[in-house]
N, C-alpha and C positions, 0 to 999 in steps of 0.2 A: 504494500500500500504506500502510495506516495513514492518515495525513493527508498523505502525500507524493504528488506528481504526477510522472510521468515522461514525457519526450519519447522515445519508443522509437527514433526515428531517431538520437538522440544517446546515450541512456542504456541501451541494450538490455543490455549486459553487466552493468552495475550493477543493473538491474532483476532479471535472472536470479539474480545472486548474492544479493541481498536477499530474493528470494522463497524461495530454498533455505534461507537462514538462518532466516527467519521460520517456515517450515514445520516446522523442528525443535522449535519451542516448543509444538506442538499435537499431541495424540494422533490427532485426526480432523480435519485441516485442511479449510477450505472458503474459497472466494474469491467475491467479488462483483465483476464487471466493470462499471464505470460509465464507459463511454466517451462522449466528446463525439460529437454526431451527425455531425460532420465527419470522424471518424476513419475511415481506410480499413479495409475489412473484413479485409484481410490482416494488419493489426496485431492485430485481435481474435483471429484464428486463431493468431497467434504467441503471444499471451498464454495462450490455452487450451492450446496445445502445451507451453509452458514449465511451466504448472501441472501438466499430466499427467506430464511428465518428472520432476518432483520429488516426485511421489506424491500430489498433491491430486486427490481423487476427486469432491468436491462443488463445483459451479460454478453460479453464478447470473449471468444477464445482467440488469442493472438497466435499467429503462425509466422514462421520465417520463410521468406522467399529465397530459394536457392537457385541461382542461375547456372 
């Protein structure tokens, strides 16, 4: 979030807390998930679930374009 990175194995509760706090600052919040290619899919699902739980309705999964 912002310019911070989170290790969800360690920082899961902190991540959820900060996501909820940041969401309050926006009238129509959205997030972009930019996960490392080695991230396990279940962590992506957890982030999507956490976003949904705090009321974020707009979600984008970022990808890298390789030429």
